[in-house]
C-alpha positions in Angstrom: 246.3 0.6 10.6 247.2 -3.0 9.9 250.9 -2.6 9.4 253.6 -0.3 10.6 254.6 2.7 8.6 258.2 2.1 9.2 259.4 4.4 6.4 257.6 7.5 7.8 259.6 9.2 10.6 258.9 12.2 12.8 261.8 13.9 14.5 261.6 17.4 15.9 265.1 18.0 14.8 264.4 17.2 11.1 262.1 19.5 9.0 260.6 21.0 12.1 259.0 17.7 13.1 257.1 17.2 9.8 256.7 13.5 8.8 259.6 12.6 6.5 260.7 9.5 4.6 263.3 7.4 6.4 264.7 10.4 8.3 265.7 12.2 5.2 264.8 15.8 4.6 262.1 14.8 2.2 258.7 15.3 3.7 255.7 13.2 3.1 253.8 16.4 2.1 256.5 17.2 -0.5 256.2 13.8 -2.2 252.4 14.0 -2.1 252.6 17.4 -3.8 254.9 16.0 -6.5 252.5 13.2 -7.1 249.5 15.5 -7.2 251.2 17.7 -9.7 251.2 14.8 -12.1 254.7 13.6 -11.8 255.1 9.8 -12.2 256.9 7.7 -9.8 259.7 7.3 -12.4 260.1 11.1 -12.7 260.2 11.6 -9.0 262.8 8.8 -8.6 264.9 10.4 -11.3 264.8 13.7 -9.6 265.2 12.3 -6.1 267.2 9.0 -6.5 267.5 8.6 -2.7 263.8 7.6 -2.7 262.6 4.1 -3.3 259.4 2.7 -4.8 258.3 1.4 -1.4 258.3 5.0 -0.2 255.4 6.0 -2.5 253.2 3.2 -1.1 253.8 4.4 2.5 253.2 8.0 1.6 249.9 7.1 0.1 249.0 4.9 3.0 249.9 7.6 5.5 247.8 10.2 3.6 244.8 7.8 3.5 245.2 7.3 7.3 245.2 11.0 7.9 242.3 11.6 5.6 240.2 9.1 7.6 240.7 11.0 10.8 237.5 12.6 12.1 237.7 16.3 13.0 234.9 18.1 14.7 234.2 21.7 13.5 234.8 24.3 16.1 231.8 26.2 17.4 231.9 29.9 16.9 230.7 31.9 19.9 228.0 34.4 19.0 227.7 37.7 20.8 
């Protein structure tokens, strides 16, 4: 990752340790789900005025970083 994701915070005391935006109780996953449902940035900002346009860019960058992680499938023991 070329730059720091300084708007994404993880605190075990906030939202059970899920990644949130700037320590608020708004999770990265929640914002991604709003975007995936078809809401525009303007609609999300109207509903959650504490968010900022820059938050969307980091949410997408964080999701892209996670999607690029390589996971090995687990082997299933037979018999």
